[in-house]
C-alpha positions in Angstrom: -64.1 -35.8 -92.0 -64.6 -33.1 -89.4 -66.0 -35.6 -86.9 -62.8 -37.6 -87.2 -60.6 -34.6 -86.6 -62.8 -33.6 -83.6 -62.7 -37.1 -82.2 -58.9 -37.2 -82.5 -58.6 -33.8 -80.9 -60.8 -34.7 -77.9 -59.0 -38.1 -77.5 -55.6 -36.3 -77.4 -56.8 -33.6 -74.9 -58.4 -36.1 -72.5 -55.5 -38.6 -72.6 -52.7 -36.0 -71.9 -53.4 -35.7 -68.1 -53.1 -39.5 -67.7 -49.5 -39.4 -69.0 -48.3 -36.3 -67.2 -46.0 -36.4 -64.2 -45.9 -34.0 -61.2 -42.8 -32.1 -60.4 -42.2 -34.3 -57.3 -42.2 -37.4 -59.4 -39.8 -36.0 -61.9 -37.4 -34.9 -59.2 -37.6 -38.3 -57.4 -36.8 -40.1 -60.7 -33.9 -37.8 -61.4 -32.6 -38.3 -57.9 -32.8 -42.1 -58.1 -31.0 -42.1 -61.5 -28.2 -39.9 -60.0 -27.9 -41.9 -56.8 -27.6 -45.3 -58.5 -26.7 -48.4 -56.5 -23.0 -47.7 -55.9 -20.3 -45.2 -56.8 -16.6 -44.5 -56.3 -14.4 -41.5 -57.0 -11.3 -39.6 -56.3 -11.5 -35.9 -55.3 -9.3 -33.0 -54.5 -10.5 -30.3 -52.1 -8.7 -27.0 -52.2 -9.1 -24.5 -49.3 -7.9 -21.1 -50.2 -7.7 -18.3 -47.6 -6.1 -14.9 -47.8 -3.1 -16.0 -45.8 -2.8 -19.7 -46.6 -4.1 -22.5 -48.8 -4.4 -26.3 -48.4 -5.1 -29.2 -50.6 -6.7 -32.5 -49.4 -6.9 -35.6 -51.6 -9.4 -38.3 -50.9 -11.0 -41.5 -52.4 -14.7 -42.2 -51.9 -17.0 -45.2 -52.1 -20.7 -45.5 -51.5 -23.3 -48.3 -51.7 -26.8 -47.0 -51.9 -27.9 -44.5 -49.3 -26.8 -46.5 -46.3 -23.1 -47.0 -46.7 -20.2 -44.6 -47.6 -16.5 -44.4 -46.9 -14.0 -41.6 -47.4 -10.3 -42.3 -47.3 -8.0 -39.2 -47.0 -4.9 -40.0 -49.1 -2.9 -36.8 -48.7 -3.1 -34.0 -46.1 
């Protein structure tokens, strides 16, 4: 019975590095998942200064990493 436990332990220890990922691979996969193939959205940017403030509204569209468009809808 001890040989079976030892065999399973050794198999587990030696097979773990084969399934591990580097930090670079994890970040790349997360970035690809966040980027997606296309996106669209509506945003409001508020600029607040001590003497004045301003609000800009915009719509955005993107297709992959090559194309993007921002349309300002309100000054």
